[in-house]
C-alpha positions as CSV (number, residue, x, y, z in Angstrom):
1,M,0.0,0.0,0.0
2,P,1.4,3.4,-0.9
3,T,2.6,5.6,2.0
4,D,-0.1,8.1,2.8
5,I,1.5,11.3,4.1
6,A,-2.0,12.8,4.9
7,Q,-2.8,9.8,7.1
8,I,0.6,10.0,8.8
9,V,0.0,13.7,9.6
10,K,-3.5,13.0,10.8
11,D,-2.2,10.2,13.1
12,G,0.4,12.6,14.4
13,F,-2.1,15.2,15.5
14,E,-4.3,12.5,17.1
15,A,-1.5,10.6,18.8
16,N,-1.5,10.5,22.6
17,C,1.6,10.6,24.8
18,E,1.9,6.8,24.9
19,T,1.6,6.4,21.1
20,F,4.1,9.3,20.5
21,T,6.6,7.9,23.1
22,K,6.4,4.4,21.6
23,L,7.0,5.7,18.1
24,V,10.0,7.7,19.2
25,G,11.3,4.7,21.1
26,D,10.9,2.3,18.2
27,A,12.7,4.7,15.8
28,T,15.4,5.3,18.4
29,E,16.0,1.5,18.7
30,L,16.1,1.2,14.9
31,I,18.5,4.1,14.3
32,C,20.8,3.2,17.2
33,G,21.0,-0.4,15.9
34,E,22.1,0.5,12.4
35,K,25.5,-0.6,11.4
36,G,27.4,-1.9,8.4
37,N,25.8,-2.2,5.0
38,I,22.1,-1.2,4.9
39,G,20.7,-0.9,1.4
40,N,22.6,1.9,-0.4
41,L,24.1,3.0,3.0
42,T,27.1,2.0,5.0
43,I,27.0,2.9,8.7
44,N,30.1,3.5,10.7
45,E,29.1,4.7,14.2
46,R,27.3,8.1,13.5
47,L,28.6,8.5,10.0
48,V,26.6,7.4,6.9
49,K,28.3,6.7,3.6
50,I,26.1,6.8,0.6
51,K,27.1,5.2,-2.7
52,P,27.3,7.8,-5.5
53,E,24.4,6.3,-7.4
54,S,20.7,6.8,-7.8
55,E,18.8,9.9,-6.4
56,A,18.9,11.8,-3.1
57,L,16.4,14.3,-1.7
58,V,18.0,16.6,1.0
59,V,15.8,18.6,3.4
60,G,17.2,21.3,5.6
61,D,15.9,22.8,8.9
62,L,12.2,22.3,9.6
63,H,11.8,23.7,13.1
64,G,8.3,22.6,13.6
65,D,7.1,23.6,10.2
66,L,4.9,20.7,9.3
67,E,3.3,22.4,6.4
68,S,6.6,22.9,4.6
69,L,7.6,19.2,5.2
70,V,4.3,18.0,3.7
71,D,4.7,20.5,0.7
72,I,8.2,19.1,0.0
73,L,7.1,15.5,0.1
74,K,4.1,16.2,-2.2
75,A,5.9,18.4,-4.6
76,S,8.8,16.0,-5.0
77,D,6.6,12.9,-5.0
78,Y,9.5,11.4,-3.2
79,L,7.7,8.9,-1.1
80,Q,6.4,7.2,-4.2
81,K,10.0,7.2,-5.6
82,L,11.3,5.6,-2.4
83,E,8.7,2.8,-2.8
84,E,9.6,2.3,-6.5
85,S,13.4,2.2,-6.0
86,T,15.2,1.0,-2.9
87,D,18.4,2.8,-4.0
88,K,16.9,6.3,-3.5
89,V,17.6,8.1,-0.3
90,L,16.0,10.9,1.7
91,V,18.3,12.9,4.0
92,F,17.2,15.3,6.7
93,L,19.9,17.7,7.9
94,G,18.5,18.1,11.4
95,D,16.6,20.7,13.5
96,Y,13.2,19.1,13.4
97,G,11.7,20.9,16.4
98,D,11.7,24.3,18.3
99,R,10.5,27.7,17.0
100,G,7.5,26.3,15.0
101,D,4.1,25.2,16.3
102,C,4.2,21.6,15.2
103,S,7.5,20.2,16.6
104,A,5.9,17.1,18.0
105,E,4.1,16.5,14.7
106,V,7.3,17.0,12.6
107,Y,9.1,14.5,14.9
108,Y,6.2,12.1,14.6
109,T,6.1,12.4,10.8
110,V,9.8,12.0,10.1
111,L,10.2,9.1,12.5
112,N,7.2,7.4,11.1
113,L,8.7,7.7,7.6
114,K,12.0,6.3,9.0
115,L,10.1,3.2,10.2
116,H,8.4,2.9,6.8
117,F,11.7,3.2,4.9
118,P,14.4,2.1,7.3
119,K,17.1,1.6,4.6
120,Q,16.4,4.8,2.7
121,I,15.9,7.6,5.2
122,V,18.8,9.2,7.1
123,L,18.1,11.5,10.1
124,M,20.9,13.8,10.9
125,R,21.6,15.6,14.2
126,G,21.1,19.4,14.3
127,N,22.1,21.9,17.0
128,H,18.5,21.6,18.3
129,E,19.2,17.9,18.9
130,G,22.4,18.6,20.7
131,P,23.8,17.1,23.9
132,E,22.8,18.4,27.3
133,D,25.7,20.9,27.5
134,L,24.8,22.4,24.1
135,I,21.1,22.9,24.2
136,A,20.0,25.6,21.8
137,E,18.0,28.6,23.0
138,P,15.1,29.1,22.7
139,H,14.4,25.4,23.2
140,D,10.6,25.4,23.4
141,L,10.1,21.7,22.6
142,P,9.5,20.9,26.3
143,L,6.7,23.6,26.5
144,Q,5.1,22.3,23.3
145,L,5.1,18.8,24.6
146,Q,3.7,19.9,27.9
147,T,0.9,21.8,26.1
148,R,0.2,18.8,23.9
149,F,0.5,15.9,26.4
150,G,-0.2,17.4,29.8
151,E,1.5,16.0,32.9
152,K,3.0,13.0,31.0
153,W,5.0,15.3,28.8
154,T,8.3,14.4,30.6
155,E,8.0,10.9,29.3
156,A,7.7,12.2,25.7
157,Y,10.6,14.6,26.2
158,A,12.9,12.0,27.7
159,S,12.2,9.7,24.7
160,V,13.1,12.5,22.3
161,R,16.3,13.3,24.2
162,R,17.4,9.6,23.9
163,L,16.7,9.9,20.2
164,F,19.1,12.9,19.8
165,G,22.1,10.8,20.8
166,C,21.4,8.3,17.9
167,L,21.0,10.8,15.1
168,Y,23.8,11.0,12.6
169,N,26.7,13.4,12.7
170,A,27.6,13.4,9.0
171,V,26.8,11.9,5.7
172,L,29.5,11.3,3.0
173,V,28.9,10.7,-0.7
174,E,32.2,9.6,-2.1
175,E,34.0,12.1,-4.4
176,R,31.0,14.4,-4.2
177,Y,29.4,15.7,-1.0
178,L,29.9,16.0,2.7
179,L,26.7,16.7,4.6
180,I,26.9,18.2,8.1
181,H,24.2,20.2,9.9
182,G,26.4,23.2,10.9
183,G,29.9,23.3,9.7
184,L,33.5,22.2,9.7
185,S,36.1,22.0,12.4
186,S,39.8,22.9,12.1
187,H,40.5,19.8,14.3
188,M,39.1,17.3,11.7
189,R,41.7,14.9,10.4
190,L,40.2,11.5,10.0
191,I,36.9,9.9,9.0
192,M,36.5,8.7,12.5
193,D,36.5,12.3,13.7
194,L,33.1,12.6,11.9
195,A,31.9,9.2,12.9
196,G,32.8,9.4,16.6
197,A,32.3,13.1,17.3
198,H,29.6,12.4,19.8
199,V,31.9,10.1,21.7
200,A,34.8,12.6,21.8
201,H,32.5,15.4,23.0
202,P,33.0,17.5,25.1
203,K,36.8,16.7,25.3
204,Q,37.1,17.4,21.6
205,R,35.2,20.2,19.7
206,F,34.2,18.2,16.7
207,L,30.5,17.8,17.6
208,E,30.1,21.4,18.7
209,D,31.6,22.7,15.5
210,M,29.6,20.3,13.3
211,L,26.4,21.3,14.9
212,W,26.9,25.0,15.4
213,S,29.5,26.5,13.0
214,D,28.8,28.7,10.0
215,P,30.7,29.7,6.8
216,S,32.0,33.2,6.4
217,D,33.5,34.8,3.3
218,M,35.2,37.4,5.5
219,I,37.8,35.1,7.1
220,K,40.2,32.4,5.9
221,E,40.4,30.0,8.8
222,T,38.2,30.3,11.9
223,C,37.1,32.9,14.5
224,A,34.6,33.1,17.3
225,S,30.9,32.8,16.4
226,P,28.3,35.3,17.5
227,R,26.1,32.2,18.3
228,G,28.3,31.6,21.4
229,A,29.0,28.0,20.2
230,G,30.9,26.7,17.2
231,K,33.0,28.9,15.0
232,L,32.8,31.0,11.9
233,F,35.0,29.1,9.3
234,G,36.5,30.5,6.1
235,E,37.2,29.2,2.6
236,K,40.8,28.1,3.4
237,L,39.5,25.7,6.0
238,T,36.8,24.5,3.7
239,D,39.3,23.8,1.0
240,R,41.5,21.8,3.4
241,I,38.7,19.7,4.8
242,L,37.0,18.9,1.5
243,N,40.3,17.9,0.0
244,R,41.1,15.7,3.0
245,F,37.8,13.8,2.6
246,D,38.0,13.8,-1.2
247,V,34.6,15.6,-1.8
248,K,33.7,18.8,-3.7
249,V,30.8,20.4,-1.8
250,L,29.7,20.8,1.8
251,I,25.9,20.6,2.1
252,R,24.5,22.0,5.3
253,G,21.5,23.6,7.0
254,H,21.6,25.7,10.2
255,E,21.3,29.2,8.7
256,P,18.1,30.9,7.6
257,C,18.3,32.0,4.0
258,P,15.9,34.6,2.4
259,E,15.9,32.6,-0.8
260,G,15.8,29.2,1.0
261,F,19.4,28.5,0.0
262,K,22.7,30.2,-0.4
263,I,26.2,29.4,-1.7
264,D,29.4,30.3,0.0
265,H,33.2,29.9,-0.4
266,N,33.2,30.2,-4.2
267,G,30.7,27.3,-4.6
268,K,32.2,24.9,-2.1
269,V,29.4,25.3,0.5
270,L,25.6,25.0,-0.1
271,T,23.2,25.9,2.7
272,L,19.6,24.7,2.6
273,F,16.8,26.0,4.8
274,S,13.5,24.2,4.4
275,R,11.0,26.0,6.6
276,K,9.3,29.4,6.2
277,G,7.6,31.8,8.5
278,P,8.3,33.4,12.0
279,P,10.7,33.9,13.6
280,Y,12.8,33.8,10.4
281,F,10.4,35.4,7.9
282,N,12.3,34.0,4.9
283,E,10.2,34.3,1.8
284,Y,11.2,30.9,0.4
285,G,12.3,27.5,1.7
286,A,14.3,25.1,-0.4
287,Y,15.3,21.5,-0.8
288,L,17.7,19.6,-3.0
289,D,16.8,16.7,-5.4
290,V,19.9,15.4,-7.1
291,E,21.2,12.4,-9.0
292,L,24.2,11.3,-6.9
293,S,25.8,9.6,-9.9
294,E,26.4,13.0,-11.6
295,K,29.8,14.4,-10.8
296,I,30.0,18.0,-9.9
297,E,32.8,20.4,-9.1
298,N,30.9,23.3,-7.6
299,A,27.6,24.0,-5.8
300,E,26.7,26.4,-8.7
301,Q,26.1,23.2,-10.7
302,L,23.5,22.1,-8.2
303,K,21.2,25.1,-8.8
304,P,19.0,23.3,-11.4
305,Y,18.3,20.7,-8.6
306,I,17.5,23.1,-5.9
307,H,13.7,23.6,-5.5
308,K,12.4,26.7,-3.9
309,F,8.9,26.9,-2.5
């Protein structure tokens, strides 16, 4: 039976605390248990390698914007594509909750889809899914869950916090793309720095930089970030890290973009932001739908595959 996104959304709005918590727990168990070769994916701790073949849909920050999530899935017809070809993948760059009114429903929907397509959907970790010492502000998910579920909200929130630790730090498409929610770290040397960033935290800065950092065309290496966590990183660092991991473009979320996307560092960094409305007031959201088999040298070549809405 075809996956019915309208029914999933309806179920999400109707789910009680027990149903929501069980869904989160089931998805957490699935994601935490992923390792080795799974379909078109290879899992190494919290790093996903995707073979450079078939098609990928990449979705940026959602922040509780359920309407944009549904619009993306309908406009791309991607759920049907996932059903028709097991090689196709759907990657979320993180930041599912906070800021928007439907954080619980967004979590319910993406986790439900993960359970429907366990070998094809990759859920990455954003700074709003960070560890206890790096909780983003404002973090209004607890208030939303309390409003939604009443006195049992703490059970729902505890289950979501457990989920955060299982989400993926990075995705690597060989010779093509590195996907990270925030940005790069000057300390990155090895693939295991990506895969094990959550283990090294807080002794090492990998995870903080990956969740919080932003590109800047005003600097060459790194400097302090106005966010208070992570760094601003320049093109020289981007060149070094992309060369080190033998990829051409960093694909990330994390930053609101008036046009839904932006390109930095002379085409080496693509930012996608997939929600609209307050508190960002960007006129457009955007997502990427790209053939992974196609070799590219620069993010400018990805513009035909970036869909604004």
